[in-house]
C-alpha positions as CSV (number, residue, x, y, z in Angstrom):
1,M,-63.3,55.8,254.4
2,Q,-61.9,59.1,253.4
3,Q,-58.3,57.5,252.9
4,E,-59.7,55.1,250.7
5,K,-61.1,57.8,248.0
6,N,-57.7,59.3,247.8
7,A,-55.7,56.2,247.6
8,T,-53.7,55.4,244.7
9,L,-53.8,52.1,242.6
10,S,-51.1,50.1,244.2
11,A,-49.0,47.7,242.2
12,T,-50.6,44.7,243.5
13,S,-54.3,46.0,243.0
14,L,-53.0,46.7,239.2
15,V,-51.8,43.2,238.7
16,H,-55.0,41.4,240.1
17,E,-57.3,43.5,238.1
18,A,-55.1,43.0,235.2
19,Y,-55.5,39.1,236.0
20,L,-59.1,39.1,236.3
21,R,-59.6,41.0,232.9
22,L,-57.1,38.8,231.3
23,T,-59.0,35.4,232.4
24,R,-62.5,36.1,231.4
25,E,-64.1,33.2,230.2
26,E,-64.3,34.4,226.6
27,Q,-60.4,35.6,226.6
28,S,-58.9,32.1,227.7
29,G,-56.9,30.1,225.5
30,L,-56.3,33.0,223.0
31,W,-52.8,33.4,223.9
32,A,-50.5,32.1,221.0
33,N,-47.2,32.4,222.8
34,K,-45.4,33.9,226.1
35,G,-44.8,37.1,224.2
36,H,-48.4,37.6,223.2
37,Y,-49.6,37.2,226.7
38,F,-47.5,39.7,228.0
39,A,-48.3,42.3,225.4
40,A,-51.8,41.6,226.4
41,A,-51.1,41.9,230.2
42,A,-49.3,45.1,229.3
43,E,-51.9,46.6,227.2
44,T,-54.7,45.5,230.0
45,M,-52.6,47.3,232.6
46,R,-52.2,50.4,230.4
47,R,-56.1,50.6,229.9
48,I,-56.6,50.2,233.7
49,L,-54.5,53.0,234.6
50,I,-56.1,55.1,231.8
51,D,-59.4,54.2,233.1
52,R,-58.5,55.5,236.2
53,A,-56.6,58.5,235.2
54,R,-59.7,59.6,233.3
55,A,-62.1,58.8,236.0
56,R,-59.8,61.1,238.5
57,L,-59.8,64.0,236.0
58,C,-63.6,64.0,235.7
59,E,-65.1,67.5,237.1
60,K,-67.8,65.6,239.1
61,R,-65.1,63.7,240.8
62,G,-63.2,66.4,241.9
63,G,-60.4,65.9,238.7
64,D,-59.2,69.5,239.1
65,L,-58.2,69.4,242.6
66,D,-54.5,68.5,243.2
67,R,-53.8,65.3,244.7
68,T,-50.8,64.3,246.8
69,D,-49.9,60.6,246.6
70,L,-47.9,58.9,249.4
71,S,-46.5,55.9,247.5
72,F,-44.5,56.8,244.3
73,S,-44.5,53.7,242.1
74,Q,-43.7,54.4,238.5
75,I,-46.4,52.0,237.4
76,A,-49.1,52.7,240.1
77,A,-48.8,56.3,240.7
78,P,-47.6,58.0,237.7
79,E,-46.4,61.8,237.7
80,K,-49.7,63.4,236.6
81,D,-52.7,61.7,235.0
82,E,-52.4,64.3,232.1
83,R,-49.0,63.1,231.5
84,L,-50.2,59.5,231.5
85,L,-53.2,60.1,229.0
86,A,-50.4,61.6,226.7
87,V,-48.4,58.8,226.9
88,S,-51.1,56.4,226.1
89,E,-52.5,58.6,223.1
90,A,-48.6,58.7,221.9
91,L,-48.5,55.1,222.3
92,E,-51.8,54.4,220.1
93,S,-50.2,56.7,217.4
94,L,-47.0,54.6,217.4
95,E,-48.8,51.5,217.0
96,Q,-50.2,52.6,213.9
97,S,-46.7,53.1,212.4
98,D,-44.8,50.5,214.3
99,P,-46.6,48.1,216.4
100,G,-43.5,46.4,217.4
101,S,-42.1,49.5,219.2
102,A,-45.2,49.7,220.8
103,T,-45.5,46.4,222.2
104,L,-42.1,47.1,223.5
105,A,-43.0,50.6,225.3
106,K,-46.3,48.9,226.9
107,L,-44.2,46.2,228.3
108,R,-41.2,48.7,229.6
109,Y,-43.4,51.5,230.7
110,F,-46.7,49.8,231.8
111,A,-45.8,46.2,232.7
112,G,-42.3,47.2,234.4
113,M,-40.8,44.3,232.7
114,S,-36.8,44.1,232.2
115,W,-34.7,43.7,229.3
116,E,-34.1,40.1,230.0
117,E,-38.0,39.4,230.7
118,I,-38.8,41.1,227.6
119,S,-36.3,39.4,225.7
120,V,-37.4,36.1,226.5
121,A,-41.1,36.7,225.9
122,L,-41.0,38.3,222.4
123,D,-37.9,36.1,221.4
124,V,-35.9,39.1,220.4
125,P,-32.4,39.8,221.3
126,E,-31.7,42.4,224.0
127,R,-29.5,44.3,221.8
128,T,-32.2,44.7,219.4
129,L,-34.7,45.4,221.9
130,R,-32.6,48.3,223.5
131,R,-32.1,49.9,219.9
132,Q,-35.6,49.6,219.4
133,W,-36.6,51.4,222.7
134,S,-33.9,54.1,221.7
135,Y,-36.3,54.7,218.8
136,A,-39.6,54.4,220.5
137,R,-38.6,56.6,223.2
138,A,-37.4,59.4,221.0
139,W,-40.6,58.9,218.9
140,L,-43.0,59.0,221.8
141,R,-41.1,62.2,223.4
142,T,-41.3,63.9,220.0
143,K,-45.2,63.0,219.5
144,I,-45.8,64.2,223.1
145,E,-44.0,67.5,222.9
146,T,-45.6,68.4,219.9
147,D,-49.2,67.8,220.9
């Protein structure tokens, strides 16, 4: 039981939770195309991870204690919950000024999609995506460092 309390969210659990949220009755049939679905999936996974990070940081749940994760996956066990929240806040700001770059960042960071997968899903050439990623990454880094 103690092991369950401190367990990190596995990639499989994250995908299952995202699937359950995406397939609710009120959301079924809302996807215009494959890119739209994957963007929604990445956003859902981001929200799940942010909700989990906020809950872990909550004082009444011992959020100020240092936890040691046994499995290190970029998606399921980010370095620090504070860092994940900072990335999320920066993504929200980027979404206001450049929604396309924000979607790309979500697909890369939260969904862990490859360049080829994103290219097919969004119907955008890989070369364009890589340029856009360079811009988005620099923009996010600057935003996180200045906040």
